[in-house]
C-alpha positions as CSV (number, residue, x, y, z in Angstrom):
1,M,126.3,-57.8,-3.2
2,E,128.5,-60.2,-1.1
3,E,131.2,-59.1,1.0
4,S,134.6,-61.6,0.2
5,Y,138.1,-61.3,2.2
6,V,141.3,-61.4,0.6
7,S,144.7,-62.2,2.3
8,L,147.3,-59.6,1.5
9,A,149.6,-62.3,-0.6
10,E,146.4,-62.6,-2.5
11,L,146.2,-58.5,-2.8
12,K,149.4,-58.7,-4.0
13,V,149.1,-61.1,-6.8
14,I,145.5,-59.4,-8.3
15,L,147.6,-55.8,-8.0
16,E,150.2,-57.4,-9.8
17,K,147.9,-58.7,-12.5
18,E,146.2,-55.1,-12.9
19,K,149.3,-53.7,-13.3
20,A,150.7,-55.8,-15.6
21,V,146.9,-54.7,-17.5
22,R,147.0,-51.3,-17.4
23,G,150.7,-50.4,-17.6
24,E,150.5,-48.7,-14.1
25,L,148.1,-48.3,-11.0
26,N,146.7,-45.1,-9.3
27,P,148.8,-44.3,-6.0
28,E,146.7,-45.4,-3.6
29,Q,147.3,-48.6,-5.7
30,Q,150.6,-48.5,-5.7
31,Y,150.9,-47.7,-2.1
32,S,148.4,-51.1,-1.4
33,L,150.7,-53.1,-4.1
34,S,154.0,-52.0,-1.5
35,H,152.4,-52.7,1.7
36,A,151.5,-56.1,0.7
37,A,154.8,-57.0,-1.5
38,L,156.6,-55.9,2.2
39,F,153.9,-57.6,4.5
40,A,152.6,-60.6,2.7
41,R,154.4,-63.8,5.1
42,V,153.2,-66.4,2.8
43,P,152.3,-67.9,-1.0
44,A,148.6,-66.7,-2.4
45,D,148.7,-70.3,-3.3
46,K,148.5,-71.3,0.3
47,V,146.3,-69.2,1.6
48,P,142.9,-70.6,0.6
49,A,144.5,-73.7,2.9
50,I,144.9,-71.9,5.6
51,V,141.9,-70.4,6.0
52,K,140.2,-73.6,5.3
53,E,141.7,-75.6,8.6
54,L,140.8,-72.5,10.8
55,M,137.3,-72.4,9.5
56,E,136.8,-75.4,11.4
57,I,137.6,-74.1,15.0
58,P,134.5,-73.3,16.4
59,M,133.7,-69.8,16.8
60,M,136.0,-68.6,13.8
61,S,134.8,-66.0,11.0
62,P,136.4,-66.0,7.4
63,F,137.5,-62.5,8.6
64,N,139.3,-63.6,11.8
65,A,140.5,-66.6,9.1
66,M,142.0,-64.3,7.2
67,K,143.4,-61.5,9.3
68,I,145.6,-65.1,11.2
69,A,146.8,-65.7,7.5
70,D,147.9,-62.5,7.0
71,L,150.0,-61.8,10.8
72,L,150.3,-65.7,11.1
73,P,150.5,-65.5,15.0
74,T,153.6,-66.9,16.9
75,H,152.3,-66.9,20.4
76,L,149.2,-67.4,22.6
77,D,148.6,-63.6,22.8
78,D,148.9,-62.2,19.0
79,V,145.8,-65.1,18.6
80,R,144.0,-63.4,21.6
81,A,144.7,-59.9,20.5
82,I,143.0,-61.1,17.1
83,F,140.0,-61.6,18.7
84,A,140.2,-58.7,21.1
85,K,137.6,-57.0,19.4
86,E,135.3,-60.1,19.7
87,R,132.0,-60.7,22.0
88,F,133.3,-63.8,22.9
89,S,136.9,-65.3,24.2
90,L,138.8,-67.8,22.2
91,S,139.4,-71.3,24.4
92,K,142.6,-72.1,25.2
93,E,142.7,-75.5,23.1
94,D,141.4,-73.4,20.5
95,A,144.0,-71.1,20.5
96,D,146.6,-74.0,20.2
97,K,144.9,-74.9,17.7
98,V,145.3,-72.3,15.6
99,L,149.0,-72.0,16.8
100,E,149.3,-75.4,15.5
101,I,147.8,-74.4,11.8
102,V,149.7,-71.8,11.5
103,G,152.6,-73.4,12.5
104,K,152.4,-75.8,9.5
105,Y,152.2,-72.8,6.8
106,R,155.6,-71.1,8.0
């Protein structure tokens, strides 16, 4: 079984389709849909383009790329916070590149 990550915007689309098919969602799914609707910052169709560009940055993982697509950081400190749990630190040039990429999709 392979893991794949989805953004909040993509989760919102998935859950809305599921709600249309079933008629209703269980409480956990409804809570997830409400959360995704509230916090998704970009349309689901733009997420793959953002992730693709971010994956070109050295040391970028799919998880971190998806997290950046969800959060759309605006400051260098926000980018550093995303990478705080990693065993490496993102260079200033790469962090600036993240901010440049994200800035195109606001």
